[in-house]
C-alpha positions as CSV (number, residue, x, y, z in Angstrom):
1,M,-52.5,-107.7,-34.7
2,M,-53.1,-110.9,-36.6
3,L,-53.0,-109.1,-39.9
4,L,-49.7,-107.6,-38.9
5,G,-48.2,-111.0,-38.2
6,Y,-49.6,-112.3,-41.5
7,A,-48.0,-109.5,-43.4
8,F,-44.7,-110.0,-41.6
9,G,-44.8,-113.7,-42.5
10,G,-45.4,-112.8,-46.2
11,V,-42.5,-110.4,-46.2
12,W,-40.2,-112.9,-44.4
13,L,-41.1,-115.6,-47.0
14,G,-40.4,-113.2,-49.9
15,L,-37.1,-112.2,-48.4
16,N,-36.0,-115.8,-48.0
17,V,-36.9,-116.6,-51.6
18,L,-35.1,-113.5,-52.7
19,V,-31.9,-114.5,-50.8
20,M,-32.1,-118.0,-52.2
21,E,-32.4,-116.8,-55.8
22,L,-29.6,-114.3,-55.3
23,F,-27.3,-117.0,-53.8
24,R,-28.1,-119.4,-56.7
25,F,-27.5,-116.6,-59.3
26,S,-24.2,-115.7,-57.6
27,R,-23.0,-119.4,-57.7
28,R,-23.9,-119.7,-61.4
29,F,-22.2,-116.4,-62.2
30,T,-19.0,-117.4,-60.5
31,K,-19.0,-120.7,-62.2
32,L,-19.6,-119.1,-65.6
33,R,-16.8,-116.5,-64.9
34,N,-14.3,-119.2,-63.9
35,E,-14.8,-121.1,-67.2
36,P,-12.4,-119.9,-69.9
37,N,-14.3,-118.9,-73.1
């Protein structure tokens, strides 16, 4: 049971990092798209 909680914590941490990276990439992409080239 402890191993299951540890695995779930690792998955949750990875998911949070993934969401943060995706949000940062989305912000950078919209900023880059709004700038006229």
